[in-house]
N, C-alpha and C positions, 0 to 999 in steps of 0.2 A: 540517765540524765533527765533533769527536770525542766529543761528549757522547752518553751512552747513558742510556736510560730503562728501568727495570724495568717489568714488566707492570702491576703495581699503580699505578706512577706514570703510565704512559701512560693507563691506564683513568681514573684521577682527573682528569688533564688534560682529557680529552674527555667526562667525565661518562658513561661507559659502563662496562659490567661487564667483568671479566677473562674471563668466559665468552664475551662477544662477540668479544674479541680472539682467543681460542683458535679460535672458530668461523671467523673470517676467515682465520686461518692454515690451518685444515683445508681451507677452500674454495679455497686457493691464491691468496688476494688479498694476503696479507701474510706476511712472514717475520720471524724473529727469530734472534738468536745465543744459544746456550746457553753459559753460563760453564762451563768444564770443572771448576772447583773446587766450585761450589755448585749447579750445575744451573739457575740462574735464567735466565729469558728476558730478553734485553736488545734494545731497539729503537734503531736509529740515527736521525739526522736525516732521512735519506732515507725511512725507514720512516714517520716522523712525517708527511712531506709526502704520501706515498702514502695514509696513513690519512685525512688531511684530505679527499682526493678521494673515497675510498670512502664516508666519511660524508656528503659532499655528494650523491653519487649516490644513496645509500640514503635521504637526506632527500627526494629527488625520487622515491622509490619505484622506482628502477631495480632490477630483480631481481639478486640476487647472482650468478647464473649469467651475466648480461650484463656485469657489472662487470669480471670477470676479463679478457676480451679487450680491454676499454676501457683498462685500465691496463698491459697487456702488449704488445699489438701493433697496436692501431688508431691511425690517424692522425686529424687534425682532422675530416675529412669524414665518416669512419666514426663517430666519437663523436657528431658532430652528428646523424647519421641515427638513432642509437639514442635520443638525447634527443628528437628530433622524434616518433618512434614513441611514446615514453613520454608525450609531451605530448598525443597523441591519446587515449591510454588515460585520462589524467587528465580530459580534456574529456568523455569518455564517462561517467566517474564523476560529474562535476559535473552533467551532464544527468540522470543517474539520481537524484542527490540532490535536484535541483529537482522532479522528478517525485514523489519520495517526500514532499517537503515539501508539495507541492500536494495529495497524497492525505491527508496528516495534517490539513491545513487543512479539507478536505472532511469527513473523518470526525469531527473535533472539532466542526465546525458541526452535524453530524447529532445528536451527543450533546447539544449545547446546545439544539437544537430540541426534543428530547425533554423536557429540563428545563423549558423555557419554555412549551411548548404542551400538555403532558400533561393530558388531561381539560378543556381549554379549548375552547370552541365559537365558530365564526364562520362567516359566509357568504362564500364566495369563488367566482370564476369556476372553471370546469373547468380542470385542468391541461393543458399542451400536449404532454406527453410521450406516447409511444405504447407499447402493451403487447401481449403475446402470451401466451396461456395453454395449458398442456398438460393438466393434470388435477389430481387431488387425492391422488395417491399418492406415496410416497417415491421410487419409480422415476422419476417425472416430474421431480423435482428433480435426480436423477442425470443424466437425459437433458439438461436444461438445461446442466449443468456440462460434459458431454461435448461438447455441440454448440458452445458459445461459448468454451471454454477456449483460451488461447494460451500459448505457452512462457514468455512473460514475465509471465503472470498479469495483464495489463493489463485484461482483461475484468472482473476482480473489482470495480473501482471504476467502470468505465463502465457496467456492467450493474447494475440494481437488481432485487432479488427483489420480486415483486408478487403480492398476493393479490386474489381476486375473490369477492364474495359476491353471488349473484343475489338479486333482491327477496324471493323466498319464504324463502330461508335467513335473510335480514336480519330479516324480520318474525317468522318462526316460531321460529327457534333462537337468534338473537342471540349466536352463538358462532362460533368459527373452526375447528372440528374438521373440517369438510368443505369448507373454502375451496379454490377452485381455485388451483393454483401456476403462476406465470408469471414473466415478465421484462419489464422496461421499459427503454427508452432515450430520451435526449433526442434532439432533432431532428439535432443535429450528428453524434452517434455513429451514429444510425440511417442517415444518409446514406452512411455507409461500407460498408453491407451491400449485397449484390446487389439490384437493383431487384425481382426476383421475391420475395425474402425480405422486402423492405420492405413489399410489399403484403400480407403475412401479419399485419402489425401493425394494431391498432385504437386509436382514441382515444375518450374520453368525449364525449358531445354537448355543444355549447356552451350549457350551462345553469348556473344557480346550484348550488353544492354546499355541503353542510355540511363544514367542515374541522375536524379535531382530530388529536391523537396519542394512541394507546392502546398498551397492552401486552397480549400474549396468550401463554398457554402451550398454546393449541391444544386445550384440553380442551372437553368438551361443556357445561361450566358456562357460564351466561350471562356475557357480558363486561360488567362493571359500567359502564365508560365508554360502551360502545355503548348500553346501556339508558338512560343519562342523556342521551345524544345524541338518541335518538329522543323522549324526553320533552321535551327542550329545543325540538326542532322543533315538537312538538305545541303548546307554549306560544307559539311564534312564529306559529302558524297556517300553517306550511309542510308540504306533503305530499311524502312520499318517492316518487320514481319508481324509483330504483335504476338500476344496481347500486351496491354499495360497492367502492371500489378502495382497496387499501392498498399503500403503497410502504415497503419496509424502510428503517429508520434505524439501529437499534442493538440490542444484546443485553446482558442481564445473566445470565451462565450460572449464577450461584449459585442463582438461583430458576427458571431455565428460561424466562425471558421474552424474546420478541422484540418490539421496538417499531416501530410503523408510523405514518406519517402517512396519514390516510384521507380520502377524499372520498366523500360520499353524494350522488348526483345527485337533485335536487329537481324537482318539477313547476314550470312557470312560475307566477310569483306572479299 
């Protein structure tokens, strides 16, 4: 076929930009003939067919550098191997997206829990996750990050920051300015650690707990929800044994608040 297409016509035919065609030419994927009189680029039918393959491969996210040998010197088997390798890369991205969506669902659920349970009180069994505490200084938080960080940052959603208020702090200060900083894992995640490290983690006694969600800016000021929680327990005739355990849920950085679901261990009724 002797029909020729100008660069603009070719771009319009495939809904791509003329810059894209020029880029493919510069990369050695495509060629055009320049008219000696007007300097226009013209593409032949063979160029059109090659461009269709280029766009097909790019639609499958094959790298431009890999396409050139595919359309110039590779046979069927070689092309197939490139596509198989690309298929593996796509599968890895799909798996990463599934993990990302799972994480999004978890974090959304945590924010919803904040909205639903903030300042509401109930009696529940002690949680079954396990925790470990370092101290109450900023350096302790940095130590946690250094100890559990992984290249893929997977620790960020499998580990939950956790606070501890011993009974005396709970009764006397009713604030979180000196809370101990730690980390907690569910049983499945904890089982992946070395046995010696698993033994460093503790759990709350199997007793009733007051459960609620509260926010804190870690100031010395009494926490309003915590004060109300202790008053609610007094009305119910339940005595606090302690400690208070708080597990991170969400943050609102505009006001410097972190939100925790908390459990306060109670004496047996």
